[in-house]
Structure formats: C-alpha cells, structure tokens
C-alpha positions in Angstrom: 0.0 0.0 0.0 1.6 3.3 -1.1 1.5 6.2 1.4 3.0 9.6 1.4 5.9 9.9 3.9 4.9 13.4 4.7 1.4 12.2 5.8 3.1 9.7 8.1 5.3 12.4 9.6 2.3 14.7 10.1 0.2 12.0 11.9 3.1 11.0 14.1 3.5 14.6 15.1 -0.2 14.5 16.0 0.4 11.2 17.9 -2.1 9.5 15.5 0.3 6.8 14.2 -1.8 4.0 15.8 -4.9 5.3 13.9 -2.9 5.3 10.6 -1.6 1.7 11.3 -5.2 0.5 12.0 -6.5 2.3 8.9 -3.9 0.6 6.8 -4.8 -2.8 8.3 -8.6 -2.2 7.9 -8.3 -0.8 4.4 -6.3 -3.9 3.3 -8.8 -6.5 4.5 -10.9 -6.0 1.4 -9.1 -5.2 -1.9 -11.9 -2.9 -2.9 -11.6 -0.9 0.4 -15.4 -1.4 0.9 -17.0 -3.3 3.7 -20.4 -4.4 2.5 -23.3 -4.3 5.1 -20.9 -3.1 7.7 -21.5 -3.8 11.4 -18.8 -3.3 14.1 -19.3 -6.9 15.4 -19.0 -8.6 12.0 -16.0 -6.5 11.0 -14.3 -7.1 14.4 -14.2 -10.8 13.5 -12.3 -10.0 10.3 -10.1 -7.4 11.9 -9.4 -9.6 14.9 -10.1 -6.7 17.3 -12.8 -6.1 19.8 -16.1 -4.7 18.7 -15.5 -1.5 20.8 -12.0 -1.0 19.3 -13.4 -1.3 15.8 -16.2 1.1 16.5 -13.7 3.6 18.1 -11.4 3.6 15.1 -14.1 3.6 12.4 -15.9 6.5 14.2 -12.6 8.4 14.1 -12.1 7.6 10.4 -15.5 8.8 9.4 -15.3 12.0 11.5 -11.9 12.9 9.9 -12.8 12.0 6.3 -10.7 8.9 6.1 -13.8 6.7 5.5 -17.5 7.2 4.8 -20.8 5.4 4.9 -22.6 4.7 1.6 -25.9 3.3 2.8 -25.1 0.2 4.8 -21.6 0.0 3.3 -18.4 1.3 4.9 -15.9 2.7 2.4 -12.3 3.5 3.2 -11.2 6.6 1.3 -8.0 6.8 -0.7 -5.0 8.5 1.0 -5.0 11.4 -1.3 -8.5 12.4 -0.3 -7.3 13.4 3.2 -3.6 14.0 2.5 -3.1 17.8 2.2 0.6 17.6 1.3 1.4 19.0 -2.1 4.7 17.2 -2.4 4.3 13.4 -2.7 7.0 11.1 -1.4 5.5 7.6 -1.6 6.6 4.6 0.4 5.1 1.1 0.6 3.7 -0.3 3.8 2.3 -3.8 3.8 -1.2 -4.3 5.3 -0.5 -8.0 5.8 1.6 -7.3 8.9 0.2 -6.9 12.4 -1.0 -3.4 13.6 2.1 -3.1 15.9 4.4 -4.1 13.1 2.8 -1.5 10.7 3.1 1.1 13.4 6.8 0.3 13.7 7.3 0.6 10.0 5.6 4.1 10.1 8.3 5.2 12.5 11.0 3.9 10.2 9.6 6.0 7.3 10.1 9.2 9.3 13.8 8.3 9.6 14.0 7.4 5.9 12.4 10.8 5.2 15.1 12.5 7.3 17.7 10.5 5.5 16.3 11.6 2.1 16.4 15.3 3.2 20.0 14.8 4.3 20.9 13.4 0.9 19.1 16.3 -0.8 21.3 18.7 1.1 24.4 16.8 0.1 23.3 16.9 -3.6 22.7 20.7 -3.4 26.2 21.2 -2.0 27.7 18.9 -4.7 26.0 20.9 -7.4 27.1 24.2 -6.0 30.8 23.2 -5.7 31.1 20.9 -8.7 28.2 21.3 -11.0 27.9 19.1 -14.1 26.5 22.0 -16.2 25.2 25.6 -16.1 21.6 24.5 -15.6 22.6 22.3 -12.7 24.4 25.2 -11.0 21.4 27.6 -11.5 19.0 25.0 -10.1 21.3 24.5 -7.0 21.5 28.3 -6.4 17.7 28.6 -6.7 17.3 25.8 -4.1 19.9 27.5 -1.8 18.0 30.7 -2.0 14.5 29.1 -1.7 15.4 27.2 1.5 17.8 29.8 2.8 20.6 27.3 3.0 24.1 28.1 4.1 26.5 26.4 1.7 29.2 26.3 4.3 27.1 24.3 6.7 25.7 21.8 4.1 26.9 18.2 4.5 29.8 17.1 2.2 30.0 14.1 -0.1 31.6 11.9 2.5 29.3 12.9 5.4 26.9 10.3 6.8 23.5 10.9 8.4 24.0 10.9 12.2 21.3 11.4 14.7 21.1 11.2 18.5 18.4 9.4 20.4 17.3 12.8 21.7 16.8 14.0 18.1 15.0 10.8 17.2 12.6 11.3 20.1 11.8 14.8 18.8 11.0 13.2 15.3 8.8 10.6 17.0 7.2 13.1 19.4 7.8 10.9 22.3 10.2 10.3 25.2 13.8 9.3 24.7 13.1 6.0 26.4 10.2 5.2 24.1 12.3 6.3 21.0 15.1 4.0 22.2 12.7 1.1 22.4 11.4 1.7 18.9 14.9 1.8 17.5 15.8 -1.4 19.3 12.8 -3.2 17.9 13.6 -1.9 14.4 17.1 -3.2 14.7 16.0 -6.5 16.1 13.7 -7.0 13.1 16.5 -5.9 10.7 14.5 -3.0 9.4 17.3 -0.6 10.1 21.0 -1.0 10.8 22.8 0.8 13.6 26.5 1.6 13.7 28.2 2.5 16.9 31.7 4.0 17.2 33.6 4.2 20.4 37.0 5.8 21.2 39.2 5.4 24.2 40.4 8.9 25.2 42.2 7.9 28.4 43.6 4.6 29.6 45.1 3.8 33.0 45.3 7.4 34.1 44.7 9.0 37.6 41.2 9.6 38.8 41.7 13.4 38.4 42.8 13.0 34.7 39.9 10.6 34.1 37.5 13.1 35.6 38.9 15.9 33.4 38.6 13.7 30.3 34.9 12.9 31.1 34.2 16.6 31.5 36.0 17.5 28.3 34.2 14.9 26.3 30.5 15.3 26.8 28.9 11.9 26.9 32.2 10.0 27.8 32.1 7.5 30.6 34.6 5.4 32.7 34.7 1.7 32.0 37.4 -1.0 32.8 40.1 1.5 33.8 39.6 3.7 30.7 37.5 6.7 29.6 35.4 5.9 26.6 33.8 8.4 24.3 30.8 7.2 22.3 30.1 9.1 19.0 26.6 9.7 17.8 25.1 6.5 16.3 24.9 6.2 12.5 22.0 4.5 10.9 21.2 2.8 7.6 17.6 2.6 6.6 
C-alpha cells in the first residue's frame, strides 16, 4: 500500500500513528476498500479486534474524512482524499503485517524521510561546488535561496547521516526511552542498521585526569580503567 511519507510524519507529530496503522490494516482487509453491510461486530471478526475497538477507530475515520458510509456499506477513502501535502513522497507499507508491526514501519519511514532530506542537502552542495552543467548550478543556487541554505554548513559528499536518540525522540514526538525502544525493535527486526563508534580517550590514568577527560568529552564514561567516548550513532535505513 503506497502512502505519502509526509502524511506519516504529520500524523506521528499529532500522535495518531496508531490510527494510521489501524487504517492501513482495515483498508487492506478487502481489496476494494469497501465493507459491505458493515457492522462493528462482524467487522471485528475480520479485523481480529474487539467490537469496541473497531467502533472507536471507524468513528474516528468517518469523523476525519478517512472513511465514509454509503448506505449500509463502509468505504475506506484513498489517502490522497485526506492528505493535504502537495509534495508526494511515496513509500510502501504492507497491510499484511500486524498493527504493531505496521506502526513500527511508520516510525521507520520518518527516519527514511530525514535521510532523504539529508541526501538532498548533500546533492545541493555537490551541485554548488562541482556542477555538471550551467543549468545544474542555476538550479542549485535557486534551491539554496528558496530554502535559505548556508552552503558552508551543508553536508559534504563523505558525510553520513548521524542522529542522536534525543533527536529521534523529537522526530517521533515521544520520550527518549520510548524512542530508544522503537529503534531497538527496528534493529531486532533488521528494518534498520545501527553503527556504533567508540573511542578510548584515556587509559590507566589517575582519577583526576579521568574526571577531566569525562568533563572534556560530553557523553564520555569510565569503563574498565579507561575513559570511553561514544560518538553519535549512525543508521542505515
């Protein structure tokens, strides 16, 4: 099922990702997107949720234009009917997974969107510094002006997308602890890859020197008679 990444981002910011995950699951039960002679109880058997849960979600979908009643039939609307984003960045989410798995994939799409935005900035800088033609340079300059970009601060060709757990929590609109749990589950299911880099900054020194090193390197910690600094994690989506 193709969905706009920007719609996913918007709904996560509204803390409505569970509703979107349920909508994807419900919409995929029937290929036509239509539930003939709908009743909460009958549909709950198909959806494998309680009658009250089905009614809660369907009521929300109808109230917000995600679905509609046509006589006795429930029709799930197409995404574009309630997606107000003009720019379309489509991704595919399988409705065959569980609701929890779908919700997990929605979080991943937010990170993939951020990765795409990072790659876009890299491309702009590449075109500004080493354009392959006059038109390419003009386009890059227009983008630089439109988005008020500082070419000196744009990522270079060798730079990798790095993001802290605190930043991920902001993207997910949740606590750092919850964000960490989401990332762990994504890694466990091999939906994303995480790369950690550690550096020993002090080894076998006095307590005073170790303390100074920890203060100097924000985020460093003492372990096994050495001060270790952990760089921001890198991810591959």
